[in-house]
TIKEVO-455396 format. One line per field, with one value per residue (C-alpha): residue number from 1; z negated, x negated, y negated. Coordinates in steps of 0.25 Angstrom, whole numbers. Layout:
BEGIN
k <- NUM; ...
pz <- Z; ...
px <- X; ...
py <- Y; ...
//
This chain:
BEGIN
k <- 1; 2; 3; 4; 5; 6; 7; 8; 9; 10; 11; 12; 13; 14; 15; 16; 17; 18; 19; 20; 21; 22; 23; 24; 25; 26; 27; 28; 29; 30; 31; 32; 33; 34; 35; 36; 37; 38; 39; 40; 41; 42; 43; 44; 45; 46; 47; 48; 49; 50; 51; 52; 53; 54; 55; 56; 57; 58; 59; 60; 61; 62; 63; 64; 65; 66; 67; 68; 69; 70; 71; 72; 73; 74; 75; 76; 77; 78; 79; 80; 81; 82; 83; 84; 85; 86; 87; 88; 89; 90; 91; 92; 93; 94; 95; 96; 97; 98; 99; 100; 101; 102; 103; 104; 105; 106; 107; 108; 109; 110; 111; 112; 113; 114; 115; 116; 117; 118; 119; 120; 121; 122; 123; 124; 125; 126; 127; 128; 129; 130; 131; 132; 133; 134; 135; 136; 137; 138; 139; 140; 141; 142; 143; 144; 145; 146; 147; 148; 149; 150; 151; 152; 153; 154; 155; 156; 157; 158; 159; 160; 161; 162; 163; 164; 165; 166; 167; 168; 169; 170; 171; 172; 173; 174; 175; 176; 177; 178; 179; 180; 181; 182; 183; 184; 185; 186; 187; 188; 189; 190; 191; 192; 193; 194; 195; 196; 197; 198; 199; 200
pz <- -27; -15; -16; -10; 2; 4; -1; -5; -15; -20; -33; -37; -22; -18; -5; -9; -13; -10; 5; 12; 15; 15; 4; 8; -6; -14; -28; -33; -45; -46; -58; -50; -35; -36; -38; -26; -13; -5; 8; 10; 22; 30; 31; 16; 16; 2; -6; -20; -29; -44; -44; -36; -28; -29; -44; -54; -55; -44; -41; -33; -32; -19; -13; -3; 2; -11; -21; -29; -33; -43; -52; -66; -67; -78; -81; -78; -84; -77; -83; -97; -95; -91; -77; -77; -68; -62; -62; -60; -65; -52; -53; -43; -43; -34; -34; -48; -54; -59; -58; -65; -62; -72; -63; -70; -82; -92; -104; -113; -107; -113; -115; -103; -95; -100; -97; -82; -80; -85; -86; -79; -76; -71; -76; -70; -81; -80; -91; -88; -103; -101; -87; -88; -103; -114; -115; -128; -121; -109; -118; -125; -111; -106; -119; -119; -104; -107; -93; -89; -82; -84; -74; -79; -69; -68; -77; -76; -88; -98; -102; -99; -113; -119; -112; -114; -128; -131; -125; -136; -136; -130; -117; -110; -101; -88; -79; -64; -55; -43; -40; -37; -42; -37; -47; -47; -57; -60; -62; -72; -85; -97; -106; -103; -96; -92; -79; -76; -61; -56; -55; -66
px <- 126; 137; 147; 161; 156; 146; 133; 123; 113; 101; 95; 80; 78; 65; 69; 68; 82; 95; 91; 101; 111; 103; 107; 109; 104; 92; 87; 74; 65; 50; 47; 44; 42; 55; 63; 59; 53; 44; 49; 64; 72; 75; 89; 91; 97; 94; 82; 83; 70; 72; 59; 54; 42; 39; 39; 50; 63; 71; 84; 95; 109; 116; 129; 129; 143; 151; 140; 132; 118; 110; 98; 94; 78; 71; 57; 49; 39; 25; 14; 19; 22; 36; 35; 44; 57; 52; 65; 80; 93; 102; 117; 127; 141; 151; 166; 168; 157; 143; 132; 119; 106; 95; 84; 70; 73; 61; 66; 77; 87; 88; 102; 98; 98; 111; 117; 112; 116; 130; 141; 138; 149; 139; 124; 113; 103; 89; 88; 74; 70; 58; 54; 63; 68; 70; 83; 86; 84; 92; 103; 103; 104; 115; 123; 122; 126; 138; 142; 154; 146; 131; 123; 110; 99; 84; 84; 72; 70; 78; 90; 103; 108; 97; 103; 118; 116; 110; 122; 131; 146; 150; 146; 152; 144; 149; 141; 144; 142; 139; 127; 136; 149; 159; 163; 173; 177; 190; 182; 172; 173; 181; 169; 155; 150; 136; 138; 127; 127; 122; 107; 105
py <- 49; 48; 37; 37; 29; 40; 32; 43; 39; 47; 44; 46; 48; 55; 60; 75; 76; 68; 65; 74; 68; 55; 45; 30; 26; 31; 27; 30; 29; 31; 39; 51; 54; 62; 50; 41; 41; 32; 38; 37; 41; 28; 33; 29; 15; 11; 15; 10; 11; 10; 2; -10; -7; -22; -23; -27; -20; -14; -21; -14; -18; -14; -9; 3; 5; 9; 9; -2; 2; -5; -2; -5; -5; 3; 6; 18; 26; 26; 33; 31; 16; 11; 4; -8; -6; 7; 14; 11; 15; 15; 13; 16; 9; 16; 20; 14; 22; 17; 28; 26; 34; 32; 36; 39; 31; 31; 22; 19; 9; -5; -13; -21; -8; -3; -16; -16; -2; -4; 7; 20; 30; 40; 41; 49; 52; 59; 70; 75; 73; 64; 62; 50; 48; 58; 65; 57; 44; 48; 52; 39; 32; 41; 40; 24; 24; 33; 36; 44; 54; 58; 65; 71; 71; 72; 85; 94; 104; 97; 106; 98; 101; 93; 80; 84; 88; 74; 67; 72; 74; 61; 67; 79; 88; 94; 104; 103; 114; 105; 96; 84; 78; 68; 57; 45; 35; 43; 56; 51; 59; 53; 57; 55; 67; 73; 80; 91; 93; 107; 106; 96
//
C-alpha cells in the first residue's frame, strides 16, 4: 500500500518481497515463516506484529503521516488448536478510505469482530481454500463485510472461479492486466467488485 503522502506499507512482511523500495511500515502474522521475519531491516520505522510476543492480544493504533493503522486480534491455528490472539486483521484508514487485510485468518468472525472492524471500503481476502479458511467460510466473511472492492490474495492452486462463483451475482468481477491499481473514494465502484490483479 502506498498512501498519497508516500507512506509505503508492506503486509505479511517476511523480507523476501516488498523490501525494494523499503517500506516505512510492515505488518506481520506468524502462521508461516513466509508471513513474518525476526530480522527486519533497521531502516523500517514501524514493525507491527499481529501477535504480542509478551502474551495477550497485540494492540496497534498509530498514525503515520496520512494513514491511521489499527488491528483487530483473532486466533490462529497451531497444530490443530487455536492459539489465542495469534493473528491480526490490520486496518488502514487513509484518504477517506478504510482498507482491511484479513491476514492469516483461521476461524469464523464473531459479531464482536465485525463490530471492531467496521465498514471496509477495500478488503484483502485470502482465498487459498484451506491454509487459512475454506472458501465457503471466506465467502461468508466477504459477503457480510460487503466492501466496495475485494482484492483476493494468498491464492495457491485454487481456481479463481471457485471463489468468484461462490460470491454470486451481488458482486461484479473485473480482471486487471496490471499488478497494482490506484484507488480513491471517488473511483470506488458503485457495485461491490472483486478485482483480480495480474499474478493473482
